[in-house]
N, C-alpha and C positions, 0 to 999 in steps of 0.2 A: 454289274448286276447285283452282286452281293451287297455292295454299298447302298444301292438304291432301295433294296429290300430292308436294310437296317434302318434307313431313314424313315421308310414307310411304317415300320414296326414302332419306332419311337414316337412318331406322330400320332399313331392310334392310341398308344399307352398314355401319352400326354393329354390327348383329347378326353379320354375316359376319366383321368384323374381330375382334370379341371371341371368337367361337367357333373361329376358325381355329387349328389346331395347327401351329406352324412348326417347322422343323428346329432353330432356335435354342433352342426349349424342351425338345427331347427328345434331342438328340445328346450323346454323351459325348466326352471328350477334346478339348474346345474350348479355344482360347487365352484366357487370362484377359484381361479388359478392365474397363471401369467397371461392367459389369453382372454379369460372371462373376468371382468373387473369385480373387485370387492367394493361394496358401498357401506359407508358408515351408518350406524343406527341413528338416523335423523328423523324418523317418522314421528310426527306429532300432529294428528288430524285436528283441524280447527273447523268449527262451523263456518259455512260460507258467509262472507260479509257482502252486503248488497253493494252493487255497482250501478253506475249511470246506465240507463236504458233497460234495467231489469224491470220486470212486471210482477206486481204482487196481487195475489188473490186474498181478499180480506172478507171474513164473514163474522158478523156480530151476533152473539147469542144473548138473549134476555128473556125474563119472564113477562116482560111488557111487550105485547104484540105490536103496539105502535112503534116502539123502538126498533123491533125486528124489521117492520115494514119500511122504516125510514132509511135503514142502512143496507138492506139486503134486497134490492131490486123488487120492491113491492111485496116482500114477504116470501119470495121464492126460497125454498129450503136449500141447505147446503148441498145435498146430494143432487138435486135438480140443477143447481148452478154448475157443479163439476161436470155433469153429463152434457150440459149445453156448451160448456167451454171445450170439452173434448170433441164435440161435433162442430166446432167452429164458432160457437157462441150465438147469442140472439142476433138476428139480422146478418148472420155470416161473420160475426166478429165477437171476440171475447173482451173487447175493449170496455164494454159496458160493465163488466164484472171485475175489472182489474185496474190497478193504479200504477202508472208509469213513474219510475224514478227519473226525474228531469235532470237537466244539466247542472242544476244547483244542488242536486242530491236530495230533493224533496218529493213527497207525494202530496197530492191535493185531496184531502179527505173531507167528506161532507160534514158541515157544521163546525169542524175544527180548523180547516184551512190547511196551510202549508205545514207539513210534518217532516222534519229532517230525519232521513233514514239511511243515508249513505254511510257505509262503513259499519252498519249495525247488522246483527244476525236477525233471523226471523223471530227468534224468541225475544230478543230485545225490543223489536218493533211491536210485538204482541203486548208486552208489559207496558210499553209507552202509550199505545193506543188505549189500553184498558184504564190507565191512570187518567189520561186526558178525557176520555168519555165519562169516567166516574165523576170527575169534577163538573163536567158540563151538564150531566143529567141528574145531578144530586138533588135539584130542587123539584123534580117531577114527583107528585104525590104517589106514594106506594113504591117508588123506585128502590131497588135493592142493590143490584150490581150487574155488570156485563162481563161477558167472556168473549175474547176475540181469537179467531183462528187466522193465522197468516201463513201463506205458502208462496213460493216462487213458482210462476207458471212459465211454460215454454223453455224448461231447462233441457239443454241438449249439448252434444259434442259432435264433431265432424271427423271423418276419416278420409284421407286422400292418399292415393298411391297404391292402395290395395282394394278392399271392398268399399270403394268410395261411396259416401253417403252421410246423411245427418241422422243421428240417433237420439232418442229421447232418454233423459235421465229420470228414472221413476223411483229412485230411492235416495236416502240421505247420503250414503257413502257408496261410491262406485269405484272399483279398483281397475287398474289397467288391464288385468286379465279378463274381467267381466266386459270391459269396453271392447277388447279385441274379439271376444266370443260373440258379442252382439253384431260385430261386423263380419262374422263368418270365419274368424281366425285368419291367420296368415298362411299364404301358400308356400310351397317349398322354396321358391326363389324370391320371397320377400325377406328382406334383411331384418333379423331380430337384434342385430348387433348395434345398430344406430337408429333407434326409434326416436323421433323428435316430437315434442309437445310444444305447440305454439300457444301461448297464453297472453291475453291482453288484460292489463289491470289499470284502470283509470287512464287510458290512452297510451300506456307504455307496454310495448310488446317484448316478451321474454321468450327465449327458446331453450328448452331443456332437452338434453340428449342423453340417452341411457341404453344399456344392453339388457333387453328383456330376458335373456337366457340366464342371468345371474340369480341365484337363490336369494341373495341379499336384497333383491328389489322390494321384497315384502316389508322390509324395515326402513326403507329409504323415502326420501321426499318425492320420489317418482311414482309411488304406489297408487295414489288416489287421483282420479280425473275430476276436474272442476267444470261447471257449466261454461259453455262456449269455447272449450279447449278444441284445438285442431291437432289431430294426431297424424303425423306424416310418416308413411311407411315407404321406404325406397326399395328398389330391386337390387339384388346383389350384383355388383358391377361385373359385366362380361357374360352374364347368363341370359340366355333367351329361351332355353328349355332345360329340362332336368332329366337325369338318369337316376332313378331311385328304386328300380326293380331289376332282379337278375335277368329276367327275360328281355327287358329293355336293353341292358348292357350287351347281352349276346346278340340281339338283333342289330344294334348300332355297330358292334364290332364286325359282324359279318358283312353288313352293308358297306362299312368303311373299307374293309379289306377288298371286297369285290370291286368297289369303285377304284381303289388304288391299283388293283391288278389290271382293270380295264384301261386306265390311264397309262400304266406301264407298258401294256401291250401296244397301244397306239404309238407311244414314244419309240419303243423298240422297233416297231415296223418301219417307222420313219427313218430311224438310224440305218437299218438294214438296207432300205431302199436307196439311201444316199450312198452308202458304201458300195452297193452293187453298181451304181452308175459311175462311181469313181474308178472302178476296175475296168 
């Protein structure tokens, strides 16, 4: 009887130790040690370089109204175009306002034709279009210059395994912490130890794995999220529910002991019954 009670006691203690969610497992910005990795200072943010299947929003500014009308959907101003794109675009699509980077890395721009943009930043595309348009329109009487606005549309990242969904990137630099916050942050039993970012560049898929608990993350290559990234959050192995409050611990302990006592009583009754019949 004493032995069975000891086994039951050890089982309860083991259960509580395994199930308990500690601050060590869920807190961010912890100092690296032998359990939390140190990351080398490799942070070097670079402007996003255009890839195949990206879509560009291009708006041409000019003092010449005819030039504006020629390149900007009949003269629609920039704020109206952005609003229409956010609402799905004219006729339910923003395709009329944007330019697709095709498989050869080009966009097809009016009056210029094919413009190679693959591997360029939006700033580089802006300067390239301004130069090409300046040459093309130089012979128009009274023409001075044009200014071009270039932005990537439909920039987003995806999260799977936690608050699964697709989220819009609405700023130049989006950090991993901002991305997780947009997804509602991680729950107690989502692993921060092995977050994976799946990133495809020109048909090649790479997987980056890192520990988001490390303070060094802010200086590493893992800090910024890029358009079309997929962030995979796995559940801590062996966990199906968590114990993170004293009241929960007490409740689970009491329930486990009661259940153990109930099972013990049944087993002991059976043993007594067998022994009685043997006599």
